[in-house]
N, C-alpha and C positions, 0 to 999 in steps of 0.2 A: 159447201164443201168443210168438213171437219178435219182440223190441222192434225198432222202426224203428231202420235203421243202415247206414252204409256197409260193404260186404261186400270190394270188392276194386277196386284201380286197374290198369288196363293201359294200358302205353307201345305204341304202335303206330309204328316208324320214327321214334323221337324222338330225344332226344339219344344213345342207343345205337342209331345209325343201322341202318337195314334190318335191324332186330332187334324181337323181341316179348317183352317183360316183363310178367309177372302179379304183384300184390303182394296175399296174401289180408290183409285187415285184419278181419275180422269178429270174432276173439277179440282177447286180448292178445296185440299184436303188438311184438316189440322188435327194434328195427334196432341191429344192433352194428357194429362195425369201427375200424379205426384212424383218427388223425386224418387230414383230407384224403383219406380212401377213399371221399366221396361220400353219406355219412348225410343231410347236411342238404339236398344237391341231390335226394336222392330224397323227402325229406319235401315239399320244394317243390312235387314232382308232385301231393302229396296234398292238400296245403292248399286248393288253388282250389275244391274240393268245397264248403268250408263257408263260400265267399264271400271268402278273402283276397285283398287286390288282388294282381293279378299283377305289377305294377310293384313292390311290394313286396319280392316274392319275388324278382326277377331282382336287386333292389339290395341284400340282405341275407344271401343265401345264395352269397356267394363266386361267383356267376356273372356274368361281366363282360360277357355279352351282355343283350338285353332277353327277357322270359320267353318270346316267341315266336321270335324267333333261337334260342333255344337250347333249349326244349322242344319246339317246333312248326317245325322248320326247313324243312318242305315244305308244299306243300298236300296230300299225303297222310301227313301227320303227325298222330295223334290220341293225346289222352288220353282214357281212358273211365272212368266210375267206376259201378260196379254196386250198386244198393244196394236196399233192403227197405223197404217200406212196407205195412202191414197184410197182412202175407203175400206180397206181391204183388213181384215182381222187375221193377226199373226200371232206366234207364240215362240218363246223362248222357254227351255227346259234346264234347268241349273240342277245336278245330281252329282252323287259319290258314286265314282267308279273306283271301288276298292281302294278308299281312302284319299282319290284325289279327284277334285271338281273339276267337272266337264259341263262344256255349253253345247245344246242343239237348238238347231231353229227349227220350226213346224210350220208348212205354210197353209196355215188353217187357224181356225179358232180353238180356244180351249174348251172342251166337253169332259166334264168330272167323269163319266163312264170310263173314259178311256184308261184313267189312271186308279180307279177305284172299283172294286168288286164288291157286292153286297150278297149276304147268304143269312136269309131272315132279318133281325134286326143288327148283326154284325158287319162292320166294314174290313175289308180288306185291301190294305195298298199293294196294287201289282207290280211285280217286277218290271225292270226294263224291258225284257223279250216282251212280255205279255202286253207293254205298252205300245211296242212296235206292232205286235198283231193287231191290235185294235186300231191304232192309226191307219194301217193298210186296208182294213175292212172299210174305212171312211174314204178311201181312196186319197190319204193324206200322204206327203212325203215328210221323213224326218232327216235331217243331214247326219253327216258322221259325225263323231265328238270333235268338238274345237277346245283347244286351249284358253285361258282368260286373254291372252296376247292377241290370239286369232278373233276370238269374240269381239273384243273391243274396237279393233279395225273395221270387222264388218259392219256392227252397229251404228258406228259413228261416221263411216265411210272416210276412212282414213286415207289421205294423199299418199299414193303410192312410193312419193321420195321420202316420206317420213318412216318407211318401213321397208326400205330396200335392204336391209341387212339381215330382214328372216329369210329363213330356208326356202329353198325353192318350193317344197311342199306347200308350206304354209302361205306363201304368195299366190300360188295355183290357188287355194280353197277360198283364201280372202277374196281374189277376182271374181272367181265363180260364184260364190252366195252375196257378196254383197250388193249386187245388181238387183235381188229380189227381197232383201233383209233388210237393208240399212234402213234406219228411220228417216232419212233424208230421201225426198224424192226424184227420182231420174238422175241419181248420181250429181245433183246440185248441191254443193257446198259441204261439209263437213262439222263435227263438234269433238273430232279428236282432241284429247287433252281435257275436254269438259269435266273429266273425272276428279279432278283437283277441286273443281268448285264444290260438286258435288260432296267430296269427301270433307270439305271445308264447313259445308253447311251441317253435315252430320255431325261436325264437333261444336257446333254454333259458334265457329270461329272463321269467318269469310274476311279474308285480306283482300283490300282492292289492288295487290301486285299479282295475285292468283288471277282477277279479272282480265287484267291486264295482257297476261301471257295468253 
């Protein structure tokens, strides 16, 4: 039985405009390159899966724009995270909703044809509405759009007492979705707050007190 884990990150029409880039991260992955070659920028695209604040990524990764402006510059720009939970493949979609970053969970594996259309040799990045239609044709469900706070609470299976100050609608969505989409199995355990460690790894600055927290 394989452990629950992030498998791959796919950038569609992101900061490499009109391109498709897939990074497999399910094994030991080493990102190498010279100074200023884009290693930290690439890591910045991976970090949101674990709940790292998008604003901190934009501020600390030598990116002079906001996270949305840099990583998701268009309404058909997407960052996709494919992960495994209990031998099932699931997907997180991060997109630009008119300048606001929003998250969705999809109860199935990533398939490129859902997101990209081909006409001859040309590639077209689908609108969000077209993506939803394509998923429905595969009998897959996509959740309502979620804020980053809501997303982090779901993926990390955050204990209810730590988010009791959230509004009622958010708490309802978190309770509804984490049973099926949290990275942990059977609602046992959580990694809420792990984003701080990932953030410091991103900055090559891992402090012992962050691990203790």
